[in-house]
Legacy VTK file of the C-alpha trace (Angstrom):
# vtk DataFile Version 3.0
C-alpha trace
ASCII
DATASET POLYDATA
POINTS 164 float
9.036 15.655 10.106
8.476 15.027 6.371
5.374 13.266 5.109
5.510 10.074 3.093
4.790 12.136 -0.015
7.797 14.364 0.675
10.008 11.319 1.253
8.715 9.717 -1.948
9.359 12.930 -3.886
12.943 13.038 -2.630
13.438 9.398 -3.588
11.924 10.069 -7.013
14.752 12.460 -7.827
17.181 9.539 -7.686
14.959 7.095 -9.561
17.190 5.105 -11.912
14.361 3.332 -13.683
12.777 6.300 -15.470
13.852 7.179 -18.941
14.890 10.711 -19.809
11.758 11.042 -21.916
9.585 10.090 -18.934
11.329 12.631 -16.698
10.732 15.458 -19.156
7.134 14.304 -19.446
6.808 14.396 -15.628
8.139 17.957 -15.575
5.729 19.001 -18.302
2.783 17.480 -16.427
3.893 19.138 -13.187
4.160 22.488 -14.961
0.674 22.041 -16.417
-0.670 21.280 -12.970
0.987 24.360 -11.506
-0.785 26.478 -14.116
-4.088 25.538 -12.526
-5.222 28.084 -9.987
-4.865 27.089 -6.363
-8.580 27.654 -5.829
-9.386 24.713 -8.080
-9.932 21.815 -5.756
-11.397 19.163 -8.040
-10.083 17.189 -10.975
-11.569 15.081 -13.729
-10.349 11.589 -14.483
-8.844 12.890 -17.749
-6.867 15.598 -15.947
-5.425 13.107 -13.465
-4.695 10.586 -16.187
-2.770 13.213 -18.169
-0.920 14.518 -15.120
0.292 11.110 -13.950
0.680 9.431 -17.332
-2.019 6.861 -16.554
-5.069 5.653 -18.387
-8.534 6.435 -17.049
-8.979 2.673 -16.771
-6.026 2.465 -14.362
-7.510 5.236 -12.225
-10.882 3.435 -12.162
-8.996 0.261 -11.134
-7.513 2.110 -8.144
-10.988 3.368 -7.308
-12.358 -0.197 -7.457
-9.613 -1.271 -5.031
-10.674 1.416 -2.540
-7.599 3.601 -3.021
-9.539 6.572 -4.430
-12.991 7.876 -3.504
-14.226 10.368 -6.091
-17.558 12.081 -5.755
-20.026 11.903 -8.628
-21.560 14.673 -10.665
-24.078 12.644 -12.631
-21.972 10.094 -14.512
-18.740 12.083 -14.172
-16.228 11.293 -11.441
-15.003 14.345 -9.530
-11.685 13.829 -7.757
-10.588 15.920 -4.769
-7.121 17.171 -3.853
-7.006 14.282 -1.388
-7.663 11.805 -4.221
-4.897 13.483 -6.238
-2.429 13.092 -3.355
-3.476 9.441 -2.955
-2.912 8.863 -6.657
0.502 10.518 -6.435
1.407 8.202 -3.532
0.190 5.163 -5.482
2.282 6.084 -8.535
5.360 6.812 -6.413
4.818 3.611 -4.448
4.745 1.621 -7.684
8.023 3.212 -8.749
9.521 2.203 -5.406
8.324 -1.364 -5.884
5.459 -1.239 -3.398
2.337 -3.309 -3.912
-1.077 -1.662 -4.057
-1.861 -3.208 -0.670
1.258 -1.571 0.803
0.312 1.770 -0.751
-3.213 1.450 0.608
-1.855 0.720 4.097
0.450 3.744 3.913
-2.386 6.002 2.817
-4.555 4.736 5.686
-1.819 5.623 8.201
-1.878 9.312 7.299
-2.190 11.251 10.566
-0.808 14.782 10.533
-1.604 15.101 14.264
1.148 12.588 15.031
3.443 14.138 12.445
2.887 10.951 10.450
5.351 8.927 12.518
3.504 5.633 11.960
3.188 6.339 8.253
6.866 7.206 7.919
7.939 4.102 9.858
5.708 1.946 7.667
7.214 3.632 4.589
10.726 2.855 5.837
9.743 -0.775 6.422
8.209 -1.016 2.943
11.316 0.546 1.383
13.559 -1.889 3.250
11.428 -4.831 2.123
11.443 -3.628 -1.479
15.183 -3.042 -1.352
15.793 -6.552 0.001
13.563 -7.999 -2.744
15.580 -6.117 -5.400
18.864 -7.307 -3.902
17.634 -10.899 -4.108
16.539 -10.358 -7.700
20.002 -9.003 -8.543
21.595 -12.099 -7.008
19.221 -14.351 -8.943
20.017 -12.513 -12.169
23.752 -12.896 -11.575
23.314 -16.622 -10.970
21.361 -16.915 -14.225
24.042 -14.955 -16.106
26.739 -17.238 -14.709
24.736 -20.327 -15.712
24.225 -18.942 -19.229
27.935 -18.211 -19.569
28.765 -21.755 -18.442
26.220 -23.258 -20.862
27.704 -21.141 -23.672
31.200 -22.427 -22.865
29.961 -26.031 -22.935
28.258 -25.464 -26.303
31.378 -23.866 -27.811
33.547 -26.688 -26.460
31.200 -29.295 -27.933
31.287 -27.546 -31.296
35.089 -27.445 -31.279
35.366 -31.104 -30.260
33.040 -32.092 -33.085
35.290 -30.329 -35.559
32.908 -27.683 -36.706
LINES 1 165
164 0 1 2 3 4 5 6 7 8 9 10 11 12 13 14 15 16 17 18 19 20 21 22 23 24 25 26 27 28 29 30 31 32 33 34 35 36 37 38 39 40 41 42 43 44 45 46 47 48 49 50 51 52 53 54 55 56 57 58 59 60 61 62 63 64 65 66 67 68 69 70 71 72 73 74 75 76 77 78 79 80 81 82 83 84 85 86 87 88 89 90 91 92 93 94 95 96 97 98 99 100 101 102 103 104 105 106 107 108 109 110 111 112 113 114 115 116 117 118 119 120 121 122 123 124 125 126 127 128 129 130 131 132 133 134 135 136 137 138 139 140 141 142 143 144 145 146 147 148 149 150 151 152 153 154 155 156 157 158 159 160 161 162 163
């Protein structure tokens, strides 16, 4: 059974909201990450910021919210592979329209012993909720477009009646 990360990665391939420039940037960052040796198991805040296209401030924000738990080496934050995976889930969750609270809940449900069934079900529920929210937003946008078109017609009619 796939993990939430694998599901999110598959969904990412069909993401309609990323620009072409962002996609090529993602590929470049992924390639840079792959160049790291597999024995490297820690990351600096700058490395993660570059890889995910975030600012260090954003990463510290996620840490403040309890989504990341880096170790400290003096003043420097040292992020583990687990923190990197959590950050990847947070970024993918944002792209899917999930709140930070939803991402945090999904991360907390990680349980490879159960093949992540609870996590995957929660991910499906979150996706369905996000999808329903987007559908409602599309309906609201269409209503607004219709109202604008009607207001435009009334304005044009008024101009014509006044002999512009």
